[in-house]
N, C-alpha and C positions, 0 to 999 in steps of 0.2 A: 733692367736699368743698371748701369755701372755703379759700383759701390761709392765712388767719389761723388757722382751726381746725386745719389740718394742722401749722402751725408750733407752735401750742400743744400739740398731741398729741405732737409730736416733743420739745419741751422737757420735757413731763411724763415721757415715757419715759426721757429722759436723766437727769433728776433721780431717778427711781425706781431706775434701774440704779446710780446713784452712792450713794444713801442706804441701800439694803437691805444691801449688804455691811458698811457701817459700823455699822448697828444690830446686826448679828449678830457683830461683832468684839469685843464685851465679853467679856474672859476671866474666867470665874467661878472660876478656880483659879489666881490669879496667883502667880508665883514670886519676885518681888522686892518689898521693902517699899514702894517708891513705887507699884507697881501695886496692892498691897494697900490702901494708903491711898486710891487712886483708886476702887477698888471700894467701899470703905466710903463715900466721898463719894457714889457713885452710889446706894447704898442709902438714904442720907439724903435725897437730892433726888428719887429715883425716875427718874433718867436711865438708861433702858435696862433697868431692873429695877423690880420693885414696891418701894415704900417699905417698909423694914423696919429699925427702929431696933436690934433685937437683933442682926441680922446685921451692921449697920454697926459696932456696938460690938465684936463679935467680930473683924472685919477691922481695925479701928483697933488693937486689942490686939495682933494678929499683926504689924501693920506696926511698932508700937513695939518689940515683942520682937525684930524683925529689924533694929532700928537706926534706924528712922524717927522722930526726935525730935518732928517736927511733929504726930505722931498721939497724943502723950502725953495731952493734955487732952480730946480729943474724947469718949472714953467717959464721963468724968465729967459733961461738959456734956449729953450725950444722956440719961444716966441721970436727971439733974435735970429735963430737959424731959419725960420720960415720966411722972414722978410728978404 
């Protein structure tokens, strides 16, 4: 195997071993409001989960109820975008 191909294979393996645990690290049952808001953001953008506005709204509401003020307006904005 050519040296350049071996180096590329090695880099790919390292990258794969680094990224796979990160992709599986998304907590789908967060305990604190900041994590709840982050999960809601993920549902909006589709980062690590399928896009789902209804789930995003649910998690924004939970985050706000837990004291995360920055999540207050997101459900209303998303509801207006869905219509």
